[in-house]
N, C-alpha and C positions, 0 to 999 in steps of 0.2 A: 504494500500500500504506500505509494509515493505521494499521495494526496488523500487527506481525510475529507470525504465528501459530506457536506452538510445539507440538511433539509430545513425548510422553514420552521417545522415543528420542533427543531432542536434549540431554537433561540429562546432565551429567557425574556421576561417582560421588558428589560431595559434595551433589548435589541442589539446589544454589543457582546453579550456572553451567550455561550451555548453549553448545554449539558448533554453528554453522550453516555449511553450504556450499551450492553450487548456486544456484537462483533467488533465494532470500532474501538470500544473501550479495551477489550481483550487484546486487540492487535497493538494498541499503543503501549499497553502494559508489558506484553510478552515479546514483541518484536522490536518496537522502537525503544522500549525500556526508558521511557521518558520519566522526568521528575518535575516537581513544581519549579516554575520559572523557565522551563524549556520552551522553545518555539517550534511549532510544527506547521507544515504546509497544509492549508485548508482551502476549500472552495465550495461555493454555494451552488447546488444543482440549478443549472440554467442561468447562473450568474457569474460573478467575478471570483478571482483567486487571490489569496493573501496568506496571512500567517495567523496562527492561534497560539497565544501564550498560556501555558498551563497554570491554572490557579488552584486546581484540586485534582488529585489522581489517587484513587484507592479502588478497592474491589467493588464499590458501589457505583461510582460514576467518575467521569472525566469532565471537568469544567474548564473552559477556556475563554479568554477575552480575544475576540477576533477582529482583524482589520483586513478588509477585502479591497485591494488597491490596483489590480491589474486584470486584463482580459485573458480568457483561456486561449490556447493555441487555435489558429484558424482551421476551419474544417477542410477536408479534402473536397474538391469539386467533383464528386463522384456519387453516382447511385449504383448500388450493388444489387444485382439480381442473382439470387443464390438458390439453386435447386435444393430443396430441403434435405439436409444430410441426416444421418442417424443422430439421436439425441446427444450422445457423448461428444460427437464431433461438432454438433451445433453449439454446444456450450463453449468449447475452445475457440471456434471460429468467430462467434459473436464477441467474445472478449478481445480477440485479435483485431477484428474490424473496428470495434469501438476505440481501442487504444491507438489505432492508426489514423483516426479522424474521420471515418465514414459516418455520415449522419442520416442516410436513408438506405434501408435494407428491405428488399422485397423477397420474401421466401415463397418460392413457387413450386408447383408440381412439375414432374417430368416422368417420362415412361419408366425410367430406372429408379424412381423414388418409391420405396416400399410404402404401401397404403397405410401400414400401421404407424408410420412416423407421424402422420397427421393426427393421431389419437394420443400422442405423447403429452403427459403433463408439462413437459418442457415448453410447450407452446402457450401455456397460460401467461397472462400478462405479468404477474409477479415473478414468475420463473425467468422470463425473458429479460425483465428489468434488472434482476439480480446479476445476470451475466454482463449486461451493458455497464452497470455500475462498477463491477470489478475491472472492466476495461478502462473506464474513465479514471479510476483511482490509480491504475498502473501508469497512465500517460499524463497525469496531472491535467485533466480536462474536466469540464463541468457540463458540456452541452450533450444532453442525452439523445442518442440516435432514435429515429422513428423506424418501427418495424411494421410491415404490412404482410398479411398472409394471403396468398393467391393459390388455392388448391386446385384450380382448373386452368390448365395451361393454354388451351386454344382460345377461350373467351378473353383471357387476360392479354394475350399477344395481339389478338385481332382488335379488341375494343379499347384497351387502355395503353398499351405499350407505345404506339406511335406518338401519342401526346406526351407520355412520360419521357421518352428519349429525345423529343424534339429539341433542336438547338444544341445537342451534345454529340460527341464522337461516340458512336455506338459500336461496341466490340463484344464478340462472344468468344470465350476461350475454348479452343477445340484442338485436341492433339493432332488431328490430321490436317489442320489448316495449312495453306501454302505459305502464308506470310507470318513473320515473327511479330510478337507483341511490340508495339512502338515504345519508345523511351521518352521520358520527360515531356508528357503531353502538355501543350499550352492552352488547351481548351477543356471545358467540362466533359466528363466521360460517363457513359452508362455502360457498365460491364456485366455481362452475363456469364456465370460459371455453373457448369452442369454438375450432376451427381457423380459418384464413383462410376467410372466407365464412360462418362461424358454424355452429352446430348445425343440422341439418335438422329440419323440423317433428316427425318421429317421435321424434327424440332429445330435443327440448324437451318433448314430451308425456310421455316416460318419466321425465324428470327432475321434471316437474311432479307426476307420480304419487307421487314420493318427497318431495313437499313443497317443491320448489324454486320460488321465485317468479321469473319472468322480469323482468329490469330492464335499463335502457339508459342509456347516457351521452349519448344524443342521436342526431341524424341521421347524423353523421359515422361512417364505417366506419374503425376503427383497426386497425393491425397488432397482432399479439399482444404484441410487446415494448413497444408504447405502451399497450395496453389494461390490461396487468397493473399498472404503477405508477399509472395514472390511477384505476383502480378501488380499489386499496389505499389510496391517499392520500385518496380520498373517503370510504371506509368507516371509516378510522382516523386 
């Protein structure tokens, strides 16, 4: 936890002090090993970043006086379309995407996505939010990404995707693509990444009809949690 993420309900009536319990308290006690008078990096969800001076720290609570004086890192100019991976992979991928600055993620269906994945408790609002918060804490960010669920591939691609990707450089990661993934894009990007095994030809064709250019990272087939940071770091 490189940043202690604060929520509005953490603030005491004076508006300058916060009181934390639970996971964040235990992390500060056991990992940061802070003591009274220490300063920790904090940030308000959806707001600014600053420092928190420890006023009290024991087994019951952490109390700090906070000053928020700077903006969070700028977001990546990217929308990520991600074929829904299995729940354990989804947890890691969401944390990675959030820590790298992705602010809009669309989880979509594909032929090779197991139907059972859409029934996972991992897709609950609180479960998704938990993984995004962990990613923000890692990267010292406060802007929570938006996640949209699209369990029907064809209606989404035909009815929504053209407008969603409009005005951006639209790319679909595909191992068999002829061209390499571009480097250091100077324009906003909409990036589609398929499931393990990739999108099937029909899906690549439908994405291509929406203006998506197939690109590759080479001959090696990467797992989703490896492909996401590899592609993002190459693009930005």
